[in-house]
Backbone as CSV, one residue per row, in Angstrom:
resi,resn,N_x,N_y,N_z,CA_x,CA_y,CA_z,C_x,C_y,C_z
1,MET,0.536,-7.900,-42.120,-0.722,-7.484,-41.200,-1.306,-8.598,-40.752
2,VAL,-1.638,-10.255,-41.531,-2.044,-11.260,-40.717,-1.645,-11.731,-40.035
3,ALA,0.364,-11.582,-40.016,0.705,-12.411,-39.000,0.580,-11.843,-37.521
4,LEU,0.361,-10.278,-37.663,0.094,-9.756,-36.390,-1.257,-10.050,-35.886
5,VAL,-2.342,-9.673,-36.646,-4.045,-10.093,-36.338,-3.523,-11.737,-35.833
6,SER,-2.911,-12.756,-36.358,-2.721,-14.294,-35.434,-1.906,-14.509,-34.520
7,LEU,-1.423,-13.411,-34.233,-0.110,-13.334,-33.335,-1.076,-12.903,-32.184
8,ALA,-2.112,-11.797,-32.447,-3.051,-11.519,-31.370,-4.315,-12.376,-31.130
9,LEU,-4.599,-13.418,-31.909,-5.483,-14.899,-31.558,-4.318,-15.183,-30.924
10,VAL,-2.864,-15.923,-31.063,-2.463,-16.566,-30.016,-2.551,-16.018,-28.545
11,GLN,-2.613,-14.469,-28.744,-2.172,-14.394,-27.061,-3.258,-14.308,-26.593
12,THR,-4.628,-13.962,-27.077,-6.020,-13.840,-26.751,-6.180,-15.163,-26.318
13,SER,-5.753,-16.001,-26.772,-6.228,-17.643,-26.267,-5.517,-18.554,-26.219
14,VAL,-4.602,-18.575,-26.732,-3.550,-19.708,-26.644,-2.957,-20.106,-26.069
15,LEU,-2.022,-18.598,-25.762,-0.780,-18.656,-24.740,-1.133,-19.139,-23.220
16,PRO,-0.284,-19.893,-22.231,-0.727,-20.559,-21.054,-0.913,-19.150,-19.809
17,ARG,-1.551,-19.473,-19.061,-1.425,-18.348,-18.508,-0.960,-18.597,-16.730
18,PRO,-0.152,-18.661,-16.546,0.222,-18.599,-15.003,0.187,-17.210,-14.460
19,TYR,-0.646,-17.971,-12.913,-1.009,-17.039,-12.090,-2.081,-16.023,-13.043
20,ALA,-2.624,-16.084,-14.071,-3.736,-15.243,-14.988,-2.579,-14.255,-15.410
21,ILE,-1.613,-14.455,-15.786,-0.587,-13.140,-16.197,-0.142,-13.746,-17.585
22,VAL,-0.699,-13.100,-18.554,-0.425,-13.676,-19.921,0.925,-11.938,-20.415
23,PRO,1.960,-12.576,-20.929,2.708,-11.542,-21.384,2.463,-10.529,-22.958
24,ASN,2.048,-10.107,-22.716,1.688,-8.788,-24.226,2.824,-8.859,-25.184
25,LEU,2.788,-9.572,-25.793,3.759,-10.085,-26.907,3.676,-9.294,-27.834
26,LEU,2.268,-8.505,-28.176,2.345,-7.628,-29.326,3.230,-6.008,-28.697
27,LEU,2.675,-5.772,-27.705,3.254,-4.528,-27.327,4.731,-4.792,-27.408
28,VAL,5.224,-5.931,-26.890,6.594,-6.130,-26.928,7.487,-6.117,-28.077
29,LEU,6.282,-6.702,-28.915,7.110,-6.643,-30.240,7.156,-5.299,-31.282
30,VAL,5.920,-4.761,-30.770,5.953,-3.407,-31.341,6.593,-2.336,-31.358
31,VAL,7.191,-2.357,-29.932,8.089,-1.563,-29.377,8.912,-1.743,-29.846
32,CYS,9.917,-3.159,-29.421,11.117,-3.201,-30.225,11.545,-3.142,-31.727
33,GLN,10.158,-3.347,-32.467,10.460,-3.139,-33.943,10.761,-1.230,-34.089
34,GLY,9.937,-1.026,-33.148,9.764,0.280,-33.481,10.888,1.352,-32.572
35,LEU,11.698,0.814,-31.940,13.369,0.760,-31.572,14.564,0.387,-32.535
36,ILE,13.865,-0.552,-33.307,14.876,-1.008,-34.236,14.719,-0.207,-35.477
37,SER,14.052,-0.105,-36.027,13.756,0.896,-37.527,12.971,2.267,-36.871
38,GLU,12.232,2.416,-37.520,11.930,3.670,-37.394,10.440,3.564,-36.900
39,PRO,10.061,5.255,-36.352,8.423,4.937,-35.341,7.386,5.109,-36.263
40,ASP,7.199,5.085,-37.961,6.440,4.730,-38.456,5.928,3.597,-38.646
41,ILE,7.126,2.656,-39.009,6.632,1.250,-39.269,6.125,0.821,-37.791
42,ALA,6.795,1.354,-36.397,6.180,0.661,-35.258,4.635,1.017,-35.170
43,VAL,4.435,2.080,-35.890,2.792,3.000,-35.620,1.907,1.760,-36.156
44,ARG,2.848,1.525,-37.943,2.005,0.572,-38.658,1.589,-0.617,-37.930
45,TRP,2.851,-1.503,-37.275,2.483,-2.176,-36.752,1.802,-2.324,-35.357
46,ALA,1.839,-0.942,-34.884,0.413,-1.017,-33.350,-0.886,-0.956,-34.168
47,LEU,-1.112,-0.225,-35.188,-2.317,-0.078,-35.641,-3.103,-1.931,-36.126
48,TYR,-2.218,-2.440,-36.772,-2.272,-3.691,-37.508,-2.429,-4.562,-35.991
49,SER,-1.608,-4.560,-35.148,-1.754,-5.533,-33.581,-3.165,-4.984,-32.991
50,GLY,-3.298,-3.598,-32.502,-4.345,-3.095,-31.784,-5.890,-3.732,-32.281
51,ILE,-5.526,-3.517,-33.600,-6.994,-4.080,-34.208,-7.422,-5.524,-34.079
52,GLY,-6.199,-6.325,-34.380,-6.240,-7.682,-34.397,-6.828,-7.982,-32.346
53,LEU,-5.773,-7.562,-31.736,-5.942,-7.551,-30.315,-7.746,-6.948,-29.663
54,ASP,-8.366,-5.620,-30.742,-9.862,-5.878,-30.128,-10.673,-6.218,-30.933
55,LEU,-10.346,-6.960,-32.139,-11.369,-7.970,-32.798,-11.244,-9.266,-31.585
56,CYS,-10.073,-10.043,-31.041,-10.281,-11.185,-30.665,-10.326,-11.113,-29.162
57,SER,-10.654,-9.993,-28.319,-10.799,-9.698,-27.317,-12.037,-9.652,-27.119
58,GLY,-12.822,-8.901,-25.931,-14.476,-8.341,-25.809,-14.121,-6.376,-25.253
59,ALA,-13.276,-6.090,-25.827,-12.880,-4.802,-25.420,-13.436,-3.607,-26.502
60,MET,-13.680,-3.000,-25.940,-14.369,-1.496,-26.915,-13.324,-1.468,-27.985
61,LEU,-14.427,-1.489,-29.205,-13.049,-1.639,-30.447,-12.524,-0.125,-30.631
62,GLY,-10.861,-0.141,-30.514,-10.279,0.801,-31.090,-9.551,0.786,-29.884
63,SER,-9.904,0.515,-28.693,-8.781,0.647,-27.075,-7.988,0.085,-27.082
64,HIS,-7.561,-0.959,-27.707,-6.229,-1.586,-27.777,-5.818,-0.936,-28.683
65,ALA,-5.781,-0.377,-29.989,-5.402,-0.140,-31.363,-5.218,1.282,-30.741
66,MET,-5.541,2.072,-30.085,-5.080,3.151,-29.621,-4.095,3.416,-28.436
67,ALA,-4.209,2.088,-27.437,-3.372,2.166,-26.264,-2.159,2.048,-27.180
68,LEU,-2.066,0.809,-28.192,-0.788,0.520,-29.351,-0.295,1.702,-29.401
69,LEU,-1.078,2.039,-30.374,-0.387,3.433,-30.976,0.524,4.457,-30.062
70,CYS,-0.489,4.675,-28.989,0.010,6.104,-27.886,1.800,5.325,-27.431
71,ALA,1.627,3.789,-26.853,2.596,3.404,-26.679,4.037,3.145,-26.982
72,ALA,3.571,2.869,-28.666,4.436,2.998,-29.692,5.073,3.659,-29.660
73,LEU,4.702,5.104,-29.804,4.851,6.720,-29.881,5.472,6.943,-28.663
74,ALA,5.218,6.712,-27.883,5.783,7.304,-26.365,7.032,6.302,-26.296
75,ALA,7.123,5.416,-26.107,8.243,4.355,-26.233,9.612,4.861,-27.386
76,THR,9.016,4.955,-28.749,9.808,4.903,-29.554,10.613,6.188,-29.855
77,LEU,9.840,7.164,-29.968,10.383,8.982,-29.918,11.286,9.536,-29.087
78,PRO,11.547,9.015,-27.574,12.031,9.693,-26.373,13.593,8.817,-26.825
79,LEU,12.854,7.436,-26.820,14.694,6.843,-27.390,14.932,6.753,-28.192
80,ALA,14.703,7.424,-29.326,15.179,7.270,-30.980,16.384,7.686,-30.749
81,TRP,16.787,8.665,-30.044,18.360,9.250,-30.048,19.505,8.037,-29.400
82,LEU,19.335,7.148,-29.061,20.345,6.386,-27.751,20.501,5.029,-29.061
83,ASN,21.905,4.732,-28.507,22.871,3.735,-29.374,21.804,2.547,-29.161
84,ARG,21.444,1.923,-30.692,20.937,0.486,-30.778,21.361,-0.879,-30.477
85,ASN,22.980,-0.374,-30.024,23.487,-1.420,-29.225,23.502,-1.514,-27.479
86,ASN,23.001,-0.571,-27.524,22.478,-0.549,-25.404,21.465,-1.953,-25.543
87,TRP,22.159,-2.411,-24.464,20.934,-3.131,-23.852,20.051,-3.357,-23.129
88,MET,20.307,-2.002,-22.370,18.420,-1.233,-21.643,18.003,-0.818,-22.963
89,LEU,17.705,-0.426,-23.455,17.263,0.365,-24.430,15.674,-0.247,-24.593
90,PRO,15.897,-1.887,-25.006,14.582,-2.801,-24.832,14.124,-2.538,-23.637
91,LEU,14.527,-2.572,-22.479,13.997,-2.612,-20.900,13.111,-1.027,-20.914
92,ALA,14.235,-0.551,-21.254,13.193,0.886,-20.862,12.333,1.258,-21.823
93,GLY,12.239,0.870,-23.206,11.487,1.150,-24.303,9.938,0.102,-23.859
94,VAL,9.768,-0.892,-23.469,9.147,-2.171,-22.822,8.269,-1.230,-21.957
95,ALA,9.578,-0.953,-21.186,8.237,-0.324,-19.636,8.141,0.822,-20.247
96,LEU,8.602,1.999,-20.287,7.746,3.419,-20.726,6.444,2.969,-21.580
97,GLY,6.522,2.304,-22.471,5.373,1.861,-23.582,4.275,0.407,-22.647
98,SER,4.532,-0.347,-22.102,3.826,-0.903,-20.901,3.114,0.401,-19.999
99,LEU,4.028,1.327,-19.625,2.886,2.086,-18.597,1.875,2.865,-19.769
100,VAL,2.417,3.574,-20.536,1.594,3.934,-21.505,0.970,3.397,-21.811
101,TYR,0.700,2.478,-22.118,-0.566,1.156,-23.034,-1.152,1.127,-21.797
102,HIS,-0.717,0.853,-20.733,-1.828,0.840,-19.195,-2.724,1.772,-19.298
103,GLY,-2.306,3.438,-18.956,-2.354,4.336,-19.252,-4.004,4.371,-19.813
104,ILE,-3.596,4.232,-21.139,-4.400,4.425,-22.006,-5.533,3.883,-21.889
105,LEU,-5.246,2.365,-21.639,-6.361,1.784,-21.338,-7.625,2.012,-20.144
106,VAL,-7.135,2.368,-18.987,-7.631,2.978,-17.861,-8.262,3.874,-18.488
107,VAL,-7.412,5.191,-19.453,-8.527,5.882,-19.775,-10.070,5.590,-20.683
108,MET,-9.781,4.604,-21.209,-10.836,3.999,-22.407,-11.652,3.544,-21.158
109,LEU,-11.407,2.521,-20.533,-12.212,1.963,-19.543,-12.981,3.061,-19.229
110,VAL,-12.645,3.836,-17.796,-13.555,4.878,-17.595,-14.190,5.872,-18.567
111,ILE,-13.853,5.958,-19.735,-14.995,6.473,-20.957,-16.234,5.532,-20.813
112,GLU,-15.551,4.341,-21.011,-17.109,2.941,-21.452,-17.750,3.080,-19.857
113,TRP,-17.755,2.912,-19.145,-17.976,1.831,-17.783,-18.160,3.578,-17.107
114,GLY,-17.895,4.817,-17.005,-18.309,5.670,-16.590,-17.534,6.045,-15.333
115,TRP,-17.071,5.159,-14.552,-16.165,4.950,-13.849,-15.724,3.728,-13.080
116,PHE,-14.811,4.125,-12.809,-13.660,2.828,-12.616,-12.454,2.772,-11.503
117,ASP,-12.374,1.705,-10.737,-11.259,1.962,-9.286,-10.187,1.496,-10.264
118,VAL,-9.145,1.964,-10.245,-7.732,2.130,-10.983,-6.745,1.672,-10.094
119,GLN,-7.097,1.677,-8.634,-6.002,0.820,-7.606,-6.002,-0.401,-7.818
120,PRO,-7.335,-1.476,-7.466,-7.024,-2.878,-7.896,-6.204,-3.442,-9.215
121,TYR,-6.894,-1.981,-10.721,-6.412,-2.897,-11.863,-4.781,-2.141,-11.707
122,LEU,-4.157,-1.290,-11.284,-2.777,-1.222,-11.182,-1.680,-2.187,-10.368
123,LEU,-2.583,-2.406,-9.305,-1.794,-3.734,-8.648,-2.395,-5.139,-9.140
124,VAL,-3.685,-5.452,-10.037,-3.708,-6.763,-9.873,-3.197,-7.073,-11.692
125,VAL,-3.444,-5.781,-12.699,-2.969,-6.082,-13.969,-2.080,-6.029,-14.516
126,ALA,-2.205,-4.071,-14.231,-1.322,-3.556,-14.592,0.833,-3.885,-14.078
127,LEU,1.060,-3.795,-13.382,2.137,-4.267,-12.633,2.879,-5.415,-13.101
128,PRO,2.232,-6.491,-12.738,2.336,-8.064,-13.263,2.105,-8.119,-14.793
129,ASP,1.922,-7.204,-15.432,1.733,-7.217,-16.860,3.362,-6.528,-17.537
130,ILE,3.335,-5.431,-17.033,4.699,-5.123,-17.428,5.971,-5.417,-16.565
131,ALA,5.898,-6.482,-15.392,6.587,-6.849,-15.259,7.145,-8.460,-16.387
132,ALA,5.710,-9.267,-16.433,6.071,-10.163,-17.594,6.485,-9.705,-19.047
133,ALA,6.325,-8.690,-19.183,6.772,-7.685,-20.755,8.209,-7.284,-21.014
134,LEU,8.488,-7.708,-19.736,10.044,-6.870,-19.759,10.647,-8.934,-19.538
135,ILE,10.194,-9.196,-19.608,11.081,-11.143,-19.711,11.256,-10.891,-21.355
136,PRO,10.584,-10.701,-22.437,10.961,-11.360,-23.425,11.565,-10.075,-24.280
137,ALA,11.144,-9.273,-23.721,11.869,-8.219,-24.255,13.367,-7.956,-24.730
138,LEU,14.071,-8.418,-23.739,15.585,-8.178,-24.583,15.974,-9.145,-25.593
139,PRO,15.460,-10.748,-25.325,15.896,-11.638,-26.387,14.921,-11.101,-27.955
140,LEU,13.860,-11.004,-27.407,13.054,-10.347,-28.943,13.868,-9.327,-29.475
141,TYR,14.174,-8.152,-28.518,15.055,-6.883,-29.225,16.298,-7.622,-30.207
142,LEU,16.658,-8.676,-29.862,18.232,-9.040,-30.153,18.028,-9.978,-31.282
143,ILE,16.763,-10.269,-31.563,16.496,-11.471,-32.816,16.208,-10.492,-33.517
144,LEU,15.387,-9.101,-33.344,15.245,-8.109,-34.235,15.722,-7.551,-34.991
145,ARG,16.903,-7.501,-34.014,18.234,-6.653,-34.571,19.292,-7.371,-35.381
146,TRP,19.503,-8.494,-34.839,19.851,-9.687,-35.756,19.781,-9.912,-37.211
147,ASP,18.025,-9.658,-36.935,17.590,-10.210,-38.162,17.775,-9.129,-39.122
148,ARG,17.620,-7.621,-38.615,18.041,-6.190,-39.350,18.869,-6.225,-40.150
149,ALA,19.844,-6.801,-39.598,21.308,-6.220,-39.447,21.777,-7.470,-40.924
150,ARG,20.822,-9.102,-40.606,21.361,-9.728,-41.653,20.906,-9.746,-42.852
151,ARG,19.151,-8.746,-43.254,18.735,-8.252,-44.341,19.710,-7.214,-44.804
152,ARG,20.358,-6.429,-43.762,20.838,-5.486,-44.779,22.575,-5.747,-45.567
153,GLY,22.879,-6.882,-44.929,24.102,-7.545,-45.129,25.345,-6.975,-44.030
154,GLU,24.889,-6.465,-43.119,25.770,-6.013,-42.043,26.750,-7.227,-41.543
155,LEU,27.950,-7.188,-41.490,28.886,-7.942,-40.445,28.707,-8.106,-39.282
156,ALA,28.717,-9.131,-38.382,28.466,-9.200,-37.589,29.170,-8.829,-36.223
157,ILE,30.751,-8.481,-36.514,32.093,-8.331,-36.069,32.212,-6.754,-36.597
158,ASP,32.402,-6.496,-35.455,33.348,-4.820,-35.992,34.427,-5.184,-36.379
159,ILE,34.813,-4.304,-37.453,36.329,-4.501,-38.360,36.645,-3.093,-37.624
160,TYR,37.792,-2.715,-37.667,38.701,-1.457,-37.456,39.221,-1.616,-37.966
């Protein structure tokens, strides 16, 4: 839990912001962890990460937690039946999770402010964030999958 809150602090304050775009590493981490392991672990990670993001940002308390929870469930439950060796799995999961994440954030902003112009948010915030989240998705997924196999003592090569 401390590591996830620390990563939230790093994401909100330390990461470089080229063209004002910060990759949402916590979203990518939560979705990839959920695709590798069980959805209940992803939900737990999403809750801790969301609380960390809420504490480190100026957003309404609970908005990032709710968005990450919904994104983790929306990305892991429909894709749970797919093979974990498929390299398109993390890309599809992160794309689906990012869409749900930003959809929930838009709903939270509408609840908080009463009125919100969605089109500039989608063009300036959501689409670049989704594209930036897809970049580290596959390497992080492969690292997490390798680590899980190493912990279980599985062989790296299939022997028939």
